C-alpha positions in Angstrom: 21.0 2.6 13.2 17.1 1.5 13.2 14.3 2.2 11.3 10.5 2.5 12.5 7.7 1.5 9.9 4.2 2.5 10.4 1.4 0.6 8.7 -1.6 2.9 8.1 -4.4 0.7 6.8 -7.0 2.8 5.3 -7.7 3.8 1.3 -10.0 5.9 0.0 -10.8 3.0 -2.3 -9.4 -0.1 -3.5 -6.7 -0.4 -6.8 -7.6 -3.2 -8.7 -3.7 -4.9 -8.1 -3.1 -3.9 -4.7 -2.7 -6.8 -2.1 -1.9 -4.8 1.0 -3.5 -5.3 4.2 -6.4 -1.7 4.1 -9.6 -0.6 4.7 -11.9 1.6 2.9 -13.9 2.2 6.5 -12.3 4.5 8.0 -14.9 4.3 10.8 -12.4 3.5 13.7 -9.3 5.1 12.5 -8.9 7.6 15.7 -8.9 4.0 17.9 -6.2 2.8 16.0 -3.7 5.6 15.8 -4.3 5.5 19.6 -3.3 2.1 19.0 -0.3 2.1 17.2 0.7 4.9 19.6 0.1 2.2 22.9 2.2 -0.4 20.8 5.2 1.8 19.7 5.3 2.0 23.6 5.1 -1.5 24.7 7.2 -2.8 22.0 10.6 -0.1 22.1 12.4 -2.8 23.6 12.8 -4.4 20.7 15.0 -1.3 19.6 16.7 -0.7 22.9 20.0 1.1 22.4 19.4 1.9 18.7 19.5 5.0 17.1 16.4 5.3 14.8 17.8 7.2 11.9 14.9 6.4 9.6 10.5 7.2 10.2 8.1 5.6 7.6 4.8 6.0 6.9 3.6 3.2 4.4 0.2 1.5 3.9 -2.5 1.8 3.0 -2.7 5.9 2.4 -1.0 7.5 5.5 -1.9 10.9 3.7 -5.1 9.9 4.7 -4.3 11.2 8.3 -4.7 14.3 9.8 -1.9 16.4 10.7 -2.4 15.9 14.1 -2.7 11.9 13.5 0.8 11.9 11.7 2.3 14.5 14.8 1.4 12.6 17.5 2.9 9.2 16.4 5.9 11.0 15.4 5.8 12.8 18.7 5.4 9.0 20.4 8.6 8.0 18.7 10.5 10.9 19.8 8.9 10.6 23.5 10.0 6.7 23.8 12.9 6.5 21.4 16.4 7.5 20.8 16.1 9.5 17.7 18.7 10.9 15.2 19.3 14.6 14.5 19.1 14.0 10.8 16.1 11.5 10.9 14.4 10.8 7.6 11.0 10.6 7.6 8.6 9.6 5.2 5.0 9.7 3.9 3.8 7.6 1.3 0.8 9.7 0.0 -1.5 9.9 -3.0 -1.9 13.4 -5.1 -5.5 14.1 -4.3 -4.9 14.0 -0.6 -2.0 16.5 -1.0 -3.4 19.6 -1.0 -1.3 23.2 -1.2 -2.0 23.4 2.7 -1.5 19.6 3.8 1.6 20.0 1.7 2.8 23.1 4.1 1.3 21.5 7.2 3.5 18.2 6.7 7.0 20.3 6.3 6.5 22.3 8.8 5.8 19.1 11.2 8.7 17.2 10.4 8.0 15.5 7.2 10.2 15.9 4.8 10.4 13.2 2.3 7.3 12.6 0.5 6.5 9.1 -1.9 3.5 9.5 -4.1 1.5 7.6 -5.5 1.6 8.4 -9.3 1.5 5.2 -11.1 0.7 6.8 -14.6 0.3 10.2 -16.2 -2.8 8.7 -18.5 -6.4 9.4 -17.6 -7.5 5.2 -19.0 -5.0 4.0 -17.0 -5.9 5.6 -13.6 -9.5 5.0 -14.6 -8.6 1.2 -14.9 -6.3 1.2 -12.0 -9.2 2.5 -10.1 -6.8 5.1 -8.6 -8.7 8.2 -7.2 -6.4 11.3 -8.3 -6.2 12.4 -12.3 -3.2 13.5 -13.9 -3.7 16.7 -13.6 -3.9 16.5 -10.0 -0.7 14.6 -10.2 1.4 17.7 -12.1 -0.2 19.7 -9.5 0.7 18.1 -6.6 4.6 17.9 -7.8 4.8 21.5 -8.7 3.1 22.0 -5.2 5.6 19.7 -3.4 8.6 21.3 -5.3 7.4 24.8 -4.8 7.1 24.4 -1.0 11.0 22.6 -0.6 10.5 19.3 -0.4 13.9 18.1 -2.0 13.4 14.6 -1.4 10.4 13.1 -3.6 9.8 10.0 -4.6 7.1 9.0 -7.3 5.6 5.2 -8.2 5.0 4.3 -11.6 4.0 0.7 -12.9 4.8 -0.5 -16.2 3.6 -4.2 -18.1 0.0 -3.0 -17.0 -2.9 -3.7 -19.7 -2.6 -0.8 -22.2 0.7 0.7 -21.4 2.9 0.7 -24.8 6.6 1.8 -24.7 5.8 4.9 -25.8 3.3 6.5 -22.7 5.9 4.7 -20.7 8.6 6.8 -21.9 6.0 9.9 -21.7 5.6 8.8 -18.0 9.5 9.0 -17.7 9.9 12.0 -19.4 7.3 14.0 -17.6 8.8 12.9 -13.9 12.3 13.6 -15.0 11.4 17.2 -16.5 9.9 17.7 -13.1 13.6 16.5 -11.4 12.0 14.5 -9.3 14.9 12.9 -7.7 14.2 9.0 -6.7 11.6 6.8 -9.0 9.9 3.3 -7.8 9.0 1.2 -11.1 6.9 -1.7 -10.2 6.3 -4.2 -12.2 2.3 -4.7 -12.2 2.1 -8.4 -10.9 -1.4 -10.2 -10.2 -1.8 -11.2 -7.2 -4.9 -13.5 -5.0 -7.7 -11.8 -3.4 -7.5 -8.5 -5.8 -9.7 -7.2 -8.4 -7.3 -7.9 -10.9 -6.5 -11.2 -10.2 -10.4 -11.4 -10.7 -10.1 -9.5 -14.4 -7.7 -12.2 -15.4 -9.2 -15.3 -14.2 -12.2 -14.3 -16.2 -10.8 -13.2 -19.2 -12.1 -9.3 -18.8 -8.3 -8.8 -18.9 -5.5 -9.9 -20.7 -2.2 -9.8 -19.0 0.6 -8.2 -21.1 3.5 -11.2 -22.0 6.9 -12.0 -20.0 8.9 -10.3 -23.2 6.9 -7.1 -22.9 7.4 -6.9 -19.5 11.5 -7.3 -19.8 11.4 -5.5 -22.6 9.9 -2.4 -20.5 11.8 -3.3 -17.5 15.2 -2.3 -19.3 13.8 0.6 -21.4 13.3 2.4 -17.9 16.8 1.1 -16.9 18.3 3.0 -20.2 16.5 6.0 -20.3 16.9 6.6 -16.4 20.3 5.8 -16.7 20.7 8.1 -19.4 19.1 10.9 -17.1 21.6 10.4 -14.7 19.8 8.1 -12.2 21.5 5.6 -10.6 19.5 2.0 -10.6 20.8 0.9 -7.0 17.6 -1.6 -6.8 15.4 -3.6 -8.9 12.9 -1.3 -8.9 14.3 1.9 -8.0 16.5 4.7 -9.5 18.4 8.0 -7.5 20.0 10.6 -8.4 23.1 10.4 -6.6 22.5 10.5 -3.2 19.2 10.5 -3.2 18.6 6.8 -2.0 15.8 6.1 -0.1 18.1 5.1 3.4 14.6 3.6 5.2 14.4 1.1 2.5 18.3 0.8 1.7 18.4 0.1 6.0 16.3 -2.9 4.8 18.0 -4.4 1.7 21.1 -4.4 3.6 19.6 -5.6 6.3 19.7 -3.7 9.5 17.1 -3.8 12.0 13.7 -1.7 12.1 10.1 -2.2 14.3 6.9 -2.4 12.3 4.0 -1.1 14.2 0.5 -1.3 12.8 -1.8 -3.9 11.7 0.2 -6.2 9.4 3.3 -4.7 10.2 6.7 -6.4 9.8 9.8 -6.4 12.4 13.2 -7.7 12.2 16.4 -7.7 14.9 18.5 -9.6 12.9 17.7 -13.0 14.9 13.9 -12.5 14.8 11.0 -11.8 11.9 7.9 -10.8 13.6 4.8 -9.6 12.2 1.2 -8.2 13.3 -2.3 -9.5 12.8 -3.9 -8.4 9.4 -7.1 -7.2 11.4 -7.8 -3.7 12.1 -10.9 -4.8 15.2 -8.4 -7.4 16.3 -5.4 -5.0 16.3 -7.2 -2.7 18.6 -9.5 -5.5 20.8 -5.7 -6.9 21.6 -4.1 -3.4 22.5 -6.5 -2.2 24.5 -6.0 -5.5 26.5 -2.5 -4.5 27.0 -2.1 -7.9 25.0 0.7 -7.3 21.5 -1.3 -8.8 18.7 1.7 -11.0 16.5 4.0 -13.5 16.6 7.8 -14.1 16.4 9.5 -16.2 14.0 13.4 -17.1 15.6 15.4 -17.1 12.3 17.6 -20.3 11.7 21.1 -19.4 10.2 19.5 -20.8 7.1 16.9 -18.1 7.3 19.3 -15.7 7.5 21.4 -16.6 4.7 18.2 -17.1 2.3 17.6 -13.8 3.3 20.6 -12.3 2.9 20.8 -13.6 -0.8 17.1 -12.3 -1.5 17.4 -8.7 -0.3 21.4 -7.9 -1.4 21.5 -9.2 -4.5 18.2 -7.0 -5.6 20.6 -4.3 -5.2 23.8 -2.7 -7.0 25.9 -3.6 -3.7 25.2 -7.0 -4.0 26.4 -9.6 -1.4 29.9 -9.7 0.1 32.1 -12.9 -0.3 33.9 -12.0 3.3 30.2 -12.3 4.9 29.0 -15.2 3.1 32.6 -17.3 4.5 32.3 -16.2 7.8 28.9 -15.9 8.7 27.2 -18.3 6.6 30.5 -20.6 5.9 28.4 -24.1 6.1 25.7 -22.4 4.0 27.8 -20.7 1.7 29.6 -24.1 1.6 27.1 -26.2 0.5 25.8 -24.3 -2.4 29.0 -23.4 -3.8 29.1 -25.6 -6.7 25.7 -23.6 -7.8 28.0 -20.3 -7.0 30.3 -21.2 -9.6 28.1 -22.1 -12.2 26.6 -18.6 -12.2 29.7 -17.4 -12.3 31.0 -19.4 -15.0 27.7 -18.4 -17.1 28.4 -14.8 -16.2 24.9 -14.1 -14.2 26.9 -13.5 -11.5 29.8 -11.1 -11.4 33.0 -11.2 -8.4 33.9 -6.8 -7.9 36.0 -7.2 -5.8 34.6 -8.7 -2.4 31.3 -8.5 -3.9 28.8 -10.9 -5.6 26.0 -8.5 -8.3 23.8 -9.8 -10.4 25.4 -8.9 -14.3 22.8 -6.3 -15.0 21.3 -8.2 -18.5 19.7 -10.9 -15.7 19.0 -8.2 -12.9 14.7 -9.1 -13.6 15.9 -12.6 -12.5 17.2 -11.8 -9.3 15.0 -13.6 -6.9 14.4 -16.8 -9.6 19.0 -16.4 -9.0 18.6 -16.1 -5.1 16.3 -18.9 -4.8 18.5 -21.5 -6.7 21.5 -20.3 -4.1 18.8 -21.3 -0.9 19.2 -23.4 1.7 15.6 -25.3 1.7 
């Protein structure tokens, strides 16, 4: 089983915190969609023999695309790949794009899972973030999506942002749980270079939230959502039983995926590849029948590090038998550190699984990095 990720690199406007590859100029969108279809055909051998169980439209803002543009990509995938009858097709979307008519068309064309960028229900937060939607639009689109029968919905929220009090955070979570949204992604605001937020912090226009506040809000979210029946199955992700994102879960569990579109990454177990982060050059190279990307052959150390980084972020952790069989040399060289973390109870051994102690979950990436092979 494998997945396909499609990167749609267009947005209406730039959010202050975003460092993903996107453009607010849409003049080449039709040509780029054609090139995405061409890349899918060109690179289908990457997943030869695999059944496609997830298709994920990310970005950028994929909901900017017309129904015909999205359907052309889905049709190409069905024509070029073996697709599971129970495939999960996810569309990342912003509330302002999801009119009742658009939602109805999406559902009729095969998109049955939505990942909606809510971020906050407070107008001051949305204005500061430079989001294109309002709080009322967010609530309206959730109502409409539920009424039209979308059972699989994710909502994104941001925490540890300037001005977000614990009280406002709980109100955001309460609104979403009252709607019955089955999956929530709660992201700690990070200050990335090349963003407006980075400039605002550097020029002292904004004072970033303290680490203490970020940690407190992380565990506040966890406690609140678990009390509402959600499972904390990955550092940033919560789901009602059975409502996990199949696409992202496959990524964390090391399954193969093909990424198409500018800046998209792919992984086949032995190699990682990535496309250039430039829309015009992406189009130019594909017009010349050239794939606009690079490939890295992963060493055993690379694969071991990635296994730790992705696995330790989840409730399933990593398997001791896999460390001992597939990564024996790497594991043995770091075994002293593993034993130290087990002694300190930052790592817990549950049968065959090594998992991070929930009290240290927010440190998952740093714990994994201490176990890396350099």
